C-alpha positions in Angstrom: 86.2 18.3 42.8 89.2 19.9 40.4 92.3 18.1 40.3 95.2 20.3 39.3 97.5 18.4 36.9 101.0 19.4 36.5 104.0 18.0 33.9 106.7 15.6 35.5 109.7 14.4 33.7 110.5 10.8 33.8 113.6 9.3 32.8 113.4 6.1 31.2 116.9 3.8 31.5 115.5 1.4 29.0 116.1 3.7 25.7 117.6 6.6 27.5 114.7 9.3 26.9 113.1 11.6 29.4 109.3 11.5 29.2 106.9 14.1 30.4 103.9 12.9 32.5 100.9 14.5 33.7 100.4 14.3 37.4 98.1 15.2 39.8 99.5 18.4 41.9 99.9 16.5 45.3 102.1 13.8 43.5 104.1 16.1 41.7 104.9 17.9 45.0 105.7 14.7 46.7 108.0 13.5 43.8 110.0 16.9 43.7 110.2 16.6 47.5 111.8 13.0 46.9 114.1 14.8 44.0 115.5 17.3 46.5 116.3 14.8 49.4 118.0 12.8 46.4 120.2 16.0 45.5 121.4 17.1 49.0 122.2 13.3 49.7 120.3 13.3 52.6 122.1 10.6 54.4 125.7 11.9 53.6 124.0 15.4 54.9 123.0 13.8 58.2 126.2 12.2 59.0 127.8 15.3 58.5 125.5 17.3 60.8 125.8 14.6 63.7 129.5 14.9 63.3 129.7 18.5 63.5 127.3 18.6 66.7 129.4 15.8 68.7 132.4 17.9 67.6 130.2 21.1 69.5 129.5 19.1 72.5 132.5 17.6 73.1 134.4 21.1 72.6 131.5 22.3 75.1 131.9 19.3 77.6 127.9 18.8 77.5 127.4 22.6 78.5 126.6 24.2 75.4 123.4 26.0 74.4 120.6 24.1 72.8 119.8 27.3 70.5 123.5 26.8 69.1 123.2 23.4 68.4 119.9 23.8 66.2 122.0 26.7 64.8 124.7 24.5 63.9 122.3 21.9 62.6 120.8 24.4 60.4 123.6 26.0 58.9 125.7 22.8 58.5 122.8 21.0 56.6 122.6 23.9 54.4 126.2 24.3 53.5 126.5 20.3 53.0 123.2 20.2 50.9 124.6 23.2 48.5 128.1 21.1 47.9 126.2 17.7 47.3 123.9 19.9 44.7 127.0 21.3 43.0 128.2 18.1 42.9 125.7 16.4 41.3 125.0 19.3 38.8 128.7 18.8 37.7 128.7 15.2 37.5 125.4 14.7 35.7 126.8 13.2 32.7 128.7 10.8 34.7 126.1 9.9 37.4 123.7 8.4 34.4 126.4 5.7 33.7 126.6 4.2 37.5 123.9 2.0 38.8 124.2 3.6 42.2 123.6 7.1 40.7 121.8 6.7 37.6 118.4 7.8 39.3 119.7 11.2 40.7 117.1 14.2 39.4 120.0 16.2 37.3 121.3 13.2 36.0 118.0 11.8 34.7 116.7 15.3 33.5 113.7 15.5 36.2 115.5 18.5 37.3 117.4 21.1 35.6 121.1 22.2 36.2 119.8 25.6 36.8 117.6 24.8 39.4 120.2 22.8 41.1 122.6 25.6 40.9 119.8 28.1 42.3 119.3 25.6 45.2 122.9 25.3 45.9 123.5 29.3 45.9 120.8 29.8 48.0 121.5 27.0 50.5 125.2 28.2 50.7 124.0 31.7 51.3 121.8 30.9 54.0 124.1 28.1 55.7 127.3 30.2 55.8 125.1 33.3 57.5 123.8 31.1 59.9 127.3 29.8 60.3 128.7 33.2 60.4 126.7 34.1 63.7 129.0 32.0 65.6 132.2 33.7 64.7 134.3 34.1 61.3 136.5 31.0 61.5 133.4 28.7 61.6 131.7 30.5 58.7 135.4 30.5 56.9 135.4 26.6 57.4 132.0 25.9 56.2 132.7 27.7 52.9 136.1 25.7 52.3 134.6 22.5 52.6 132.1 23.5 50.2 134.6 24.7 47.9 137.1 22.0 48.2 134.3 19.3 48.0 132.3 20.7 44.5 135.4 22.6 42.8 138.7 20.6 44.0 137.4 16.8 44.7 134.4 16.5 42.2 136.7 17.2 39.2 139.7 15.6 40.6 137.8 12.2 40.9 138.2 11.3 37.2 142.0 12.1 36.9 144.0 10.9 39.8 143.5 8.6 43.4 144.7 11.9 44.9 140.9 12.8 45.0 140.4 10.7 47.9 142.7 12.7 50.4 141.6 15.9 48.8 138.2 14.7 49.6 139.0 13.7 52.9 139.7 17.2 53.7 135.9 18.5 53.6 134.7 15.3 55.1 137.0 15.9 58.2 136.1 19.7 58.5 132.6 19.2 59.8 134.1 17.7 63.2 136.2 20.8 63.3 133.3 23.4 62.4 131.9 21.8 65.4 134.7 22.7 67.9 135.1 26.4 66.5 131.3 27.3 66.8 131.9 26.9 70.4 135.6 27.6 71.0 135.8 30.6 68.3 139.3 29.2 67.5 141.2 26.5 65.5 142.2 24.9 68.9 144.2 21.4 69.4 140.9 19.6 70.2 139.9 20.9 66.9 142.9 19.7 65.1 143.1 16.4 66.7 139.2 15.5 66.0 139.8 16.6 62.4 143.1 14.1 62.1 141.0 11.2 63.3 137.8 12.0 61.3 140.4 12.3 58.0 142.2 8.8 58.6 139.2 7.4 59.3 137.9 7.9 55.6 140.8 6.0 54.1 139.9 2.8 55.0 136.0 3.7 55.0 136.2 4.8 51.2 138.4 1.9 50.1 135.9 -0.4 51.3 133.2 1.1 49.7 135.4 1.8 46.5 136.5 -2.2 46.1 132.8 -2.7 46.4 131.7 -0.4 43.8 134.9 -0.6 41.7 132.8 -1.9 38.3 130.7 1.3 38.7 133.3 3.7 39.3 134.7 2.3 36.0 131.9 2.9 34.1 132.0 6.6 34.7 135.7 6.9 34.3 136.8 7.6 37.9 140.5 7.1 38.9 139.6 7.0 42.6 141.3 3.8 43.3 144.8 2.6 42.6 145.2 -0.2 39.8 148.0 -2.2 38.6 148.0 -3.8 35.1 144.1 -3.2 34.7 143.0 -4.3 37.9 142.9 -3.2 41.7 146.0 -2.9 43.1 146.2 -5.0 46.3 148.3 -2.7 48.0 144.9 -0.9 48.6 144.1 -3.1 51.9 148.0 -2.5 53.0 147.1 1.3 52.9 143.9 0.9 55.0 146.1 -0.5 57.7 148.4 2.2 57.6 145.7 4.9 57.7 144.1 3.0 60.5 147.3 2.7 62.5 148.0 6.7 62.2 145.1 7.0 64.6 146.9 5.7 67.3 149.3 8.1 68.2 146.6 10.7 68.0 144.4 8.8 70.2 147.8 8.8 72.9 148.4 12.6 71.9 144.8 13.3 73.4 145.4 11.6 76.2 148.7 13.4 77.5 148.0 16.6 76.1 144.5 17.3 76.0 143.8 15.5 79.2 140.8 12.8 77.6 139.5 10.4 80.3 141.4 7.1 80.6 138.1 5.4 80.0 137.3 7.0 76.5 141.0 6.5 75.4 140.9 2.9 76.1 137.6 2.5 74.7 138.5 4.2 71.5 142.1 2.3 71.5 140.0 -0.9 71.2 137.8 0.4 68.5 140.6 1.7 66.4 142.2 -1.7 67.0 139.4 -3.4 65.6 139.2 -1.3 62.8 143.4 -2.0 62.0 142.2 -5.5 62.3 139.6 -5.4 59.9 141.6 -3.5 57.5 144.1 -6.0 57.7 141.8 -8.9 57.0 140.6 -6.8 53.9 144.4 -6.7 52.8 145.0 -10.1 53.3 141.6 -11.9 51.6 141.0 -8.8 49.6 137.6 -10.2 48.8 134.0 -8.7 49.2 133.2 -10.1 52.2 136.0 -8.6 54.1 135.5 -5.3 52.5 131.5 -5.5 53.7 133.0 -6.3 57.2 135.3 -3.1 57.1 132.3 -1.0 55.3 129.9 -1.9 58.2 132.3 -1.0 60.7 133.4 1.9 59.7 129.9 3.1 59.6 129.8 2.7 63.4 133.5 3.4 64.5 133.5 7.4 64.0 130.0 8.4 65.7 131.2 5.8 68.6 134.6 7.5 69.0 133.2 10.8 69.3 130.5 10.0 71.6 133.3 8.1 73.8 135.2 11.5 74.0 131.8 13.6 74.5 130.4 11.1 77.5 133.5 9.3 79.0 
């Protein structure tokens, strides 16, 4: 039996050097697949896709086409994967400095920057083409999301806390993309769901940022407000403020968009819980409260969108 051996670059964190290892072909392909899973940030990409699909089913009231949902999943995943790949290419010199990102393929040298860029370009081309099959607005929003994330948010992270607000735009566009894919226009529903998802990201990110503050410092990111060299305690109060801004959107959707009373009450309760945990984070400003807020935020958004779909 002949086993084909191929080269594979392995990065050592001990001495910051890349070594070439000879591996059987089947193991090489398994490792390469794992690198592409990292490159597209699989969990983040799936969250984006789910958000788009939920936007679609809310707009269609459950009467959409399964084939269109599949198309939306494919297009959304490819565009998101392209944005994440470009993000890692642009941040490779900083990813290697952070514990959380130090094993990413481009940062370690296991994947060349040119390979990441080629993958991003191909994924973007195919993804935008698939979204364009719905309507031009959906394709335009997909392209806008990728451009802002890769070329505005990514470099801005090293210079200003404004990057959080900028990054929240492509973070909220997926649900709008889902709505426009069905409706063919940027409707009031699309705008309202965009606002909810935009505001949700501030407490969500700040709880994550609080927990990873030291890691962000290693890479020189300026994402979190500081006061005399330490985190500004106003961070928690800002989380309360942005969470509270979701309340009038819930009321507006009930009055103007005729969302059901049951869904509105359920979303109201979820939001009050989000605000309470944000306030608890502000009051204690410790890892325990940040963890509670972070985990609650993971469930908050999908539960809100599912409520507007099913109730």
